[in-house]
TIDO-818640 format. One line per field, with one value per residue: residue number from 1; x, y, z of N, C-alpha, C, O, CB in turn. Coordinates in nm, 2 decimals, decimal comma. Glycine has a CB too. Layout:
BEGIN
ronu: [NUM; ...]
n.px: [X; ...]
n.py: [Y; ...]
n.pz: [Z; ...]
ca.px: [X; ...]
ca.py: [Y; ...]
ca.pz: [Z; ...]
c.px: [X; ...]
c.py: [Y; ...]
c.pz: [Z; ...]
o.px: [X; ...]
o.py: [Y; ...]
o.pz: [Z; ...]
cb.px: [X; ...]
cb.py: [Y; ...]
cb.pz: [Z; ...]
! end
This chain:
BEGIN
ronu: [1; 2; 3; 4; 5; 6; 7; 8; 9; 10; 11; 12; 13; 14; 15; 16; 17; 18; 19; 20; 21; 22; 23; 24; 25; 26; 27; 28; 29; 30; 31; 32; 33; 34; 35; 36; 37; 38; 39; 40; 41; 42; 43; 44; 45; 46; 47; 48; 49; 50; 51; 52; 53; 54; 55; 56; 57; 58; 59; 60; 61; 62; 63; 64; 65; 66; 67; 68; 69; 70; 71; 72; 73; 74; 75; 76; 77; 78; 79; 80; 81; 82; 83; 84; 85; 86; 87; 88; 89; 90; 91; 92]
n.px: [1,88; 1,91; 1,88; 1,74; 1,77; 1,57; 1,55; 1,30; 1,21; 1,29; 1,15; 0,88; 0,88; 0,92; 0,69; 0,51; 0,56; 0,51; 0,22; 0,15; 0,21; 0,04; -0,20; -0,19; -0,19; -0,43; -0,62; -0,89; -0,95; -1,22; -1,42; -1,59; -1,45; -1,26; -1,15; -1,15; -0,98; -1,07; -0,89; -0,77; -1,01; -1,09; -0,86; -0,89; -1,15; -1,11; -1,19; -1,27; -1,22; -1,43; -1,63; -1,65; -1,75; -1,99; -2,13; -2,15; -2,31; -2,55; -2,62; -2,53; -2,31; -2,23; -2,08; -1,82; -1,75; -1,49; -1,40; -1,23; -1,18; -1,27; -1,42; -1,47; -1,65; -1,54; -1,73; -1,94; -1,85; -1,83; -2,09; -2,20; -2,08; -2,20; -2,46; -2,48; -2,42; -2,44; -2,55; -2,46; -2,70; -2,90; -2,74; -2,70]
n.py: [-1,45; -1,68; -2,02; -2,26; -2,58; -2,82; -3,11; -3,36; -3,43; -3,21; -3,00; -3,08; -3,05; -2,78; -2,68; -2,79; -2,64; -2,38; -2,41; -2,45; -2,20; -2,04; -2,14; -2,05; -1,77; -1,73; -1,84; -1,78; -1,65; -1,70; -1,48; -1,59; -1,81; -1,72; -1,67; -1,46; -1,42; -1,31; -1,11; -1,02; -0,92; -0,71; -0,54; -0,49; -0,36; -0,16; -0,15; -0,20; -0,49; -0,50; -0,37; -0,54; -0,77; -0,67; -0,63; -0,89; -0,99; -0,84; -0,93; -0,83; -0,91; -1,22; -1,51; -1,76; -2,00; -2,16; -2,34; -2,09; -1,92; -1,69; -1,66; -1,49; -1,48; -1,35; -1,26; -1,21; -0,99; -0,81; -0,79; -0,67; -0,41; -0,33; -0,33; -0,12; 0,10; 0,43; 0,65; 0,97; 1,23; 1,31; 1,19; 0,94]
n.pz: [-3,89; -3,62; -3,61; -3,38; -3,26; -3,11; -2,91; -2,93; -2,67; -2,53; -2,66; -2,60; -2,33; -2,31; -2,44; -2,24; -2,02; -2,11; -2,15; -1,88; -1,77; -1,93; -1,84; -1,56; -1,61; -1,73; -1,55; -1,36; -1,05; -0,86; -0,67; -0,48; -0,40; -0,23; 0,10; 0,39; 0,69; 1,03; 1,10; 0,87; 0,74; 0,92; 0,87; 0,60; 0,59; 0,78; 1,04; 1,38; 1,62; 1,78; 1,63; 1,40; 1,54; 1,62; 1,37; 1,28; 1,49; 1,44; 1,20; 0,97; 0,81; 0,68; 0,80; 0,89; 1,15; 1,30; 1,56; 1,75; 1,54; 1,30; 0,98; 0,67; 0,36; 0,05; -0,14; 0,04; 0,17; -0,04; -0,10; 0,13; 0,11; -0,13; -0,06; 0,10; -0,05; -0,15; -0,38; -0,49; -0,47; -0,75; -0,93; -1,16]
ca.px: [1,82; 1,97; 1,80; 1,76; 1,72; 1,54; 1,51; 1,17; 1,19; 1,31; 1,04; 0,76; 0,90; 0,91; 0,55; 0,44; 0,60; 0,42; 0,08; 0,14; 0,23; -0,09; -0,31; -0,18; -0,23; -0,59; -0,70; -0,96; -0,99; -1,35; -1,43; -1,65; -1,34; -1,17; -1,20; -1,06; -0,99; -1,12; -0,78; -0,77; -1,14; -1,08; -0,77; -0,97; -1,26; -1,05; -1,28; -1,21; -1,27; -1,58; -1,73; -1,67; -1,84; -2,13; -2,18; -2,18; -2,43; -2,66; -2,64; -2,49; -2,22; -2,22; -1,94; -1,81; -1,67; -1,44; -1,34; -1,23; -1,14; -1,38; -1,39; -1,57; -1,65; -1,52; -1,85; -2,02; -1,79; -1,87; -2,23; -2,22; -2,05; -2,30; -2,59; -2,48; -2,36; -2,53; -2,50; -2,50; -2,83; -2,90; -2,65; -2,76]
ca.py: [-1,51; -1,79; -2,13; -2,33; -2,71; -2,89; -3,25; -3,39; -3,42; -3,07; -2,93; -3,12; -2,99; -2,64; -2,67; -2,81; -2,52; -2,27; -2,43; -2,41; -2,05; -1,99; -2,17; -1,95; -1,64; -1,73; -1,89; -1,66; -1,68; -1,65; -1,42; -1,68; -1,91; -1,65; -1,63; -1,38; -1,43; -1,19; -1,00; -0,96; -0,85; -0,58; -0,46; -0,45; -0,28; -0,06; -0,15; -0,26; -0,61; -0,47; -0,34; -0,67; -0,84; -0,60; -0,66; -1,02; -0,99; -0,77; -1,00; -0,74; -0,98; -1,35; -1,56; -1,90; -2,00; -2,29; -2,30; -1,95; -1,85; -1,64; -1,64; -1,42; -1,50; -1,22; -1,22; -1,14; -0,86; -0,73; -0,77; -0,57; -0,29; -0,29; -0,31; 0,00; 0,20; 0,53; 0,73; 1,13; 1,29; 1,36; 1,11; 0,80]
ca.pz: [-3,78; -3,57; -3,58; -3,26; -3,28; -2,98; -2,92; -2,90; -2,53; -2,49; -2,72; -2,53; -2,19; -2,32; -2,46; -2,12; -1,94; -2,17; -2,12; -1,75; -1,76; -1,98; -1,73; -1,45; -1,65; -1,77; -1,45; -1,29; -0,92; -0,84; -0,53; -0,38; -0,34; -0,14; 0,23; 0,47; 0,84; 1,09; 1,10; 0,72; 0,73; 1,00; 0,80; 0,47; 0,61; 0,86; 1,14; 1,51; 1,64; 1,83; 1,51; 1,33; 1,61; 1,61; 1,23; 1,28; 1,57; 1,38; 1,06; 0,85; 0,74; 0,70; 0,85; 0,93; 1,26; 1,32; 1,69; 1,78; 1,42; 1,22; 0,84; 0,59; 0,22; -0,01; -0,20; 0,13; 0,20; -0,16; -0,09; 0,24; 0,05; -0,23; 0,00; 0,18; -0,14; -0,17; -0,50; -0,46; -0,51; -0,88; -1,01; -1,21]
c.px: [1,89; 1,87; 1,84; 1,70; 1,70; 1,51; 1,37; 1,13; 1,19; 1,20; 0,91; 0,76; 0,88; 0,76; 0,47; 0,45; 0,51; 0,28; 0,06; 0,14; 0,09; -0,20; -0,30; -0,22; -0,39; -0,69; -0,76; -1,00; -1,12; -1,35; -1,50; -1,56; -1,26; -1,23; -1,10; -1,08; -1,04; -1,01; -0,77; -0,90; -1,13; -0,97; -0,83; -1,06; -1,23; -1,14; -1,21; -1,28; -1,41; -1,68; -1,74; -1,77; -1,99; -2,21; -2,22; -2,31; -2,56; -2,70; -2,61; -2,39; -2,22; -2,09; -1,94; -1,73; -1,62; -1,35; -1,35; -1,21; -1,26; -1,35; -1,50; -1,54; -1,63; -1,65; -1,96; -1,99; -1,83; -2,02; -2,26; -2,18; -2,15; -2,42; -2,59; -2,41; -2,46; -2,47; -2,54; -2,63; -2,81; -2,81; -2,72; -2,65]
c.py: [-1,65; -1,91; -2,21; -2,47; -2,78; -3,03; -3,25; -3,37; -3,28; -2,97; -2,96; -3,06; -2,84; -2,60; -2,69; -2,69; -2,40; -2,29; -2,41; -2,27; -1,99; -2,02; -2,07; -1,81; -1,63; -1,77; -1,78; -1,71; -1,62; -1,60; -1,51; -1,79; -1,85; -1,62; -1,54; -1,41; -1,30; -1,07; -0,94; -0,88; -0,71; -0,49; -0,41; -0,34; -0,15; -0,04; -0,22; -0,40; -0,59; -0,45; -0,46; -0,75; -0,80; -0,63; -0,79; -1,05; -0,94; -0,83; -0,92; -0,81; -1,13; -1,40; -1,71; -1,91; -2,14; -2,27; -2,15; -1,86; -1,81; -1,62; -1,57; -1,46; -1,36; -1,18; -1,16; -1,01; -0,76; -0,69; -0,67; -0,44; -0,24; -0,26; -0,17; 0,12; 0,30; 0,63; 0,88; 1,16; 1,35; 1,28; 0,98; 0,69]
c.pz: [-3,75; -3,56; -3,46; -3,28; -3,14; -3,01; -2,89; -2,76; -2,48; -2,54; -2,63; -2,39; -2,21; -2,35; -2,33; -2,03; -1,98; -2,15; -1,96; -1,71; -1,82; -1,89; -1,61; -1,49; -1,67; -1,66; -1,37; -1,16; -0,89; -0,69; -0,42; -0,33; -0,25; -0,01; 0,30; 0,62; 0,89; 1,09; 0,98; 0,70; 0,79; 0,92; 0,68; 0,49; 0,71; 0,97; 1,27; 1,53; 1,70; 1,72; 1,42; 1,40; 1,62; 1,48; 1,22; 1,36; 1,52; 1,24; 0,95; 0,76; 0,78; 0,72; 0,86; 1,05; 1,28; 1,46; 1,73; 1,65; 1,35; 1,07; 0,76; 0,44; 0,15; -0,08; -0,09; 0,17; 0,08; -0,14; 0,03; 0,19; -0,05; -0,17; 0,08; 0,08; -0,17; -0,29; -0,45; -0,52; -0,64; -0,98; -1,05; -1,20]
o.px: [1,93; 1,77; 1,96; 1,58; 1,80; 1,46; 1,33; 1,04; 1,12; 1,17; 0,85; 0,66; 0,83; 0,71; 0,37; 0,35; 0,45; 0,21; -0,05; 0,07; 0,04; -0,28; -0,40; -0,28; -0,45; -0,81; -0,69; -1,08; -1,14; -1,29; -1,48; -1,59; -1,19; -1,34; -0,98; -1,19; -1,05; -1,05; -0,77; -0,89; -1,16; -1,00; -0,82; -1,06; -1,31; -1,17; -1,11; -1,38; -1,50; -1,79; -1,85; -1,87; -2,08; -2,33; -2,32; -2,40; -2,66; -2,79; -2,66; -2,38; -2,22; -1,99; -2,05; -1,64; -1,71; -1,25; -1,46; -1,22; -1,35; -1,24; -1,62; -1,43; -1,71; -1,68; -2,04; -2,07; -1,87; -2,07; -2,35; -2,25; -2,20; -2,48; -2,69; -2,36; -2,57; -2,36; -2,64; -2,66; -2,72; -2,81; -2,78; -2,68]
o.py: [-1,72; -1,89; -2,23; -2,48; -2,78; -3,06; -3,15; -3,29; -3,25; -2,87; -2,87; -3,03; -2,77; -2,50; -2,61; -2,65; -2,33; -2,19; -2,36; -2,23; -1,90; -1,93; -2,02; -1,74; -1,53; -1,75; -1,69; -1,81; -1,49; -1,65; -1,51; -1,86; -1,93; -1,56; -1,55; -1,44; -1,20; -0,96; -0,81; -0,77; -0,61; -0,37; -0,29; -0,24; -0,05; 0,08; -0,28; -0,42; -0,67; -0,51; -0,48; -0,80; -0,88; -0,64; -0,82; -1,11; -0,99; -0,78; -0,94; -0,78; -1,16; -1,35; -1,77; -1,82; -2,23; -2,20; -2,09; -1,73; -1,89; -1,56; -1,60; -1,46; -1,27; -1,06; -1,08; -0,93; -0,65; -0,58; -0,59; -0,35; -0,13; -0,16; -0,11; 0,22; 0,27; 0,68; 0,90; 1,11; 1,43; 1,31; 0,92; 0,57]
o.pz: [-3,85; -3,49; -3,44; -3,32; -3,07; -3,11; -2,83; -2,73; -2,39; -2,47; -2,59; -2,34; -2,12; -2,29; -2,30; -1,96; -1,89; -2,14; -1,92; -1,62; -1,76; -1,86; -1,56; -1,41; -1,63; -1,66; -1,32; -1,15; -0,90; -0,60; -0,30; -0,24; -0,18; 0,00; 0,28; 0,67; 0,82; 1,07; 0,97; 0,64; 0,73; 0,90; 0,65; 0,42; 0,72; 1,00; 1,26; 1,47; 1,67; 1,72; 1,37; 1,34; 1,63; 1,48; 1,15; 1,31; 1,56; 1,17; 0,84; 0,64; 0,90; 0,67; 0,86; 1,07; 1,28; 1,47; 1,74; 1,66; 1,33; 1,05; 0,79; 0,40; 0,18; -0,07; -0,13; 0,20; 0,10; -0,16; 0,01; 0,23; -0,04; -0,22; 0,11; 0,13; -0,21; -0,28; -0,39; -0,63; -0,66; -1,10; -0,96; -1,23]
cb.px: [1,66; 2,04; 1,80; 1,70; 1,81; 1,43; 1,58; 1,13; 1,27; 1,45; 1,01; 0,75; 1,05; 1,00; 0,51; 0,49; 0,75; 0,45; 0,04; 0,24; 0,36; -0,12; -0,29; -0,04; -0,16; -0,62; -0,63; -1,09; -0,88; -1,46; -1,51; -1,78; -1,25; -1,12; -1,23; -1,10; -0,86; -1,16; -0,65; -0,77; -1,26; -1,03; -0,64; -1,04; -1,36; -1,02; -1,41; -1,23; -1,17; -1,59; -1,68; -1,53; -1,79; -2,12; -2,10; -2,06; -2,41; -2,62; -2,78; -2,44; -2,09; -2,27; -1,89; -1,74; -1,74; -1,34; -1,20; -1,12; -1,06; -1,43; -1,36; -1,55; -1,77; -1,41; -1,91; -2,04; -1,62; -1,86; -2,31; -2,14; -1,92; -2,33; -2,62; -2,38; -2,31; -2,56; -2,58; -2,39; -2,90; -2,86; -2,52; -2,81]
cb.py: [-1,52; -1,76; -2,22; -2,26; -2,78; -2,82; -3,36; -3,51; -3,50; -3,03; -2,98; -3,27; -3,03; -2,60; -2,77; -2,94; -2,49; -2,24; -2,58; -2,47; -1,98; -2,05; -2,32; -1,94; -1,59; -1,82; -1,98; -1,60; -1,63; -1,77; -1,27; -1,74; -1,96; -1,52; -1,76; -1,23; -1,48; -1,22; -1,06; -1,08; -0,95; -0,62; -0,54; -0,58; -0,36; 0,06; -0,22; -0,17; -0,69; -0,34; -0,23; -0,74; -0,85; -0,46; -0,64; -1,10; -0,93; -0,61; -1,04; -0,61; -0,93; -1,41; -1,49; -1,98; -1,95; -2,33; -2,34; -1,92; -1,93; -1,52; -1,77; -1,26; -1,58; -1,22; -1,35; -1,22; -0,86; -0,81; -0,89; -0,60; -0,30; -0,39; -0,44; -0,02; 0,13; 0,60; 0,68; 1,22; 1,39; 1,51; 1,09; 0,81]
cb.pz: [-3,81; -3,44; -3,69; -3,13; -3,37; -2,91; -2,84; -2,94; -2,46; -2,54; -2,88; -2,52; -2,12; -2,44; -2,57; -2,05; -1,96; -2,32; -2,17; -1,68; -1,83; -2,11; -1,69; -1,41; -1,78; -1,88; -1,36; -1,37; -0,83; -0,86; -0,54; -0,44; -0,45; -0,21; 0,31; 0,44; 0,90; 1,23; 1,12; 0,61; 0,79; 1,16; 0,77; 0,42; 0,66; 0,80; 1,10; 1,64; 1,74; 1,91; 1,42; 1,31; 1,74; 1,62; 1,13; 1,33; 1,69; 1,36; 1,04; 0,90; 0,76; 0,59; 0,98; 0,82; 1,38; 1,19; 1,69; 1,89; 1,33; 1,28; 0,78; 0,61; 0,18; -0,11; -0,26; 0,24; 0,22; -0,30; -0,07; 0,37; -0,02; -0,32; 0,09; 0,32; -0,26; -0,03; -0,64; -0,53; -0,41; -0,88; -0,93; -1,36]
! end
């Protein structure tokens, strides 16, 4: 086995980089922090612009509007899917 000797600064730099990598790996992005714009929402749900508008008008999906831009919170999309989830008859 070959030994590698690092200076204190090089060691501290390496440890700092490893901690940064560990933080990136272990950081959990919470769905409520994720927003989709209308285009991403339509692509994800495979619906037309008109269907997305109808769902908003009917109160099926919550949204935010800034000017002409529409945004959906990912947790609201999950809630929409969960509230319309139907299990096959006879299955638990």
